[in-house]
C-alpha positions as CSV (number, residue, x, y, z in Angstrom):
1,M,0.3,0.3,0.0
2,D,1.3,3.6,-1.0
3,G,0.3,6.5,-1.8
4,V,-2.9,8.1,-0.8
5,E,-4.2,4.9,0.8
6,A,-1.0,4.7,2.8
7,L,-2.0,7.9,4.4
8,P,-3.2,8.1,8.2
9,P,-7.6,8.6,8.7
10,L,-8.5,11.9,8.3
11,R,-9.9,12.1,11.8
12,E,-6.3,11.3,13.1
13,T,-4.5,13.9,10.5
14,I,-6.7,16.0,12.0
15,A,-5.9,15.4,15.8
16,T,-2.3,15.2,15.0
17,H,-1.6,18.7,13.6
18,G,-4.5,19.9,16.4
19,F,-6.9,21.2,13.4
20,D,-10.3,21.9,13.6
21,A,-13.3,24.1,11.7
22,R,-13.7,27.6,12.4
23,K,-17.1,28.9,11.7
24,R,-15.4,32.4,10.1
25,F,-13.5,30.5,7.2
26,G,-16.9,29.3,6.9
27,Q,-15.1,25.6,7.2
28,H,-16.7,22.2,7.6
29,F,-14.6,18.9,7.0
30,L,-16.3,16.2,5.1
31,L,-14.9,13.1,6.9
32,D,-16.8,10.4,5.3
33,L,-14.5,9.2,2.4
34,N,-17.3,7.3,1.2
35,L,-19.1,10.5,0.6
36,T,-15.8,12.2,-0.7
37,R,-15.1,9.4,-3.1
38,R,-19.1,9.6,-4.3
39,I,-18.5,13.6,-5.2
40,A,-15.3,12.9,-6.6
41,R,-16.8,10.1,-9.3
42,A,-19.4,12.5,-10.2
43,A,-17.0,15.2,-11.3
44,A,-15.6,12.3,-13.5
45,P,-13.5,12.1,-15.9
46,L,-10.5,13.1,-13.4
47,G,-7.6,11.9,-15.5
48,D,-7.6,14.5,-18.5
49,G,-6.8,17.7,-16.7
50,T,-6.1,19.7,-13.6
51,V,-9.1,19.7,-11.2
52,I,-8.3,22.6,-8.8
53,E,-9.9,22.4,-5.5
54,V,-10.5,25.7,-3.2
55,G,-10.6,25.2,0.1
56,P,-9.5,21.9,1.2
57,G,-9.1,22.3,4.8
58,P,-7.2,18.8,5.9
59,G,-7.2,17.2,2.5
60,G,-11.0,15.0,2.9
61,L,-12.1,15.7,-0.9
62,T,-8.5,16.0,-2.1
63,R,-7.8,12.4,-1.5
64,A,-11.3,11.4,-2.9
65,L,-10.0,13.3,-5.8
66,L,-6.6,11.4,-6.3
67,L,-8.3,8.3,-5.2
68,E,-11.0,8.9,-8.4
69,G,-8.0,8.9,-10.7
70,A,-7.2,12.8,-10.9
71,N,-3.9,13.2,-11.7
72,R,-3.3,16.4,-10.0
73,V,-5.0,18.4,-7.7
74,V,-4.3,22.2,-7.0
75,A,-5.1,23.0,-3.5
76,I,-5.1,26.3,-3.0
77,E,-6.0,27.0,0.6
78,V,-6.2,30.7,3.2
79,D,-6.1,28.8,6.3
80,A,-2.6,28.3,7.0
81,R,-3.7,26.0,9.8
82,A,-4.3,23.7,7.1
83,F,-1.0,23.5,5.6
84,G,0.4,20.6,8.1
85,P,-2.6,18.0,7.6
86,L,-2.2,19.2,3.4
87,L,1.4,18.2,3.5
């Protein structure tokens, strides 16, 4: 197992980095991988270009996009607290 599959669970990543949703940023974290993968599949086909994700937070949808075949995801985040979980 490697790549996205080898990452720790999202809840663990959030706890490790002390990251929480902030109302002032309008943040809501999608933690259910089944749900985020359904969203990513709805955006198909993903492998033909670059996916731009605005406000990835801790990376739940980012992971799903990569798992569903996105070759490249550019994540734009203004909350510096999210950088740790995303890297």
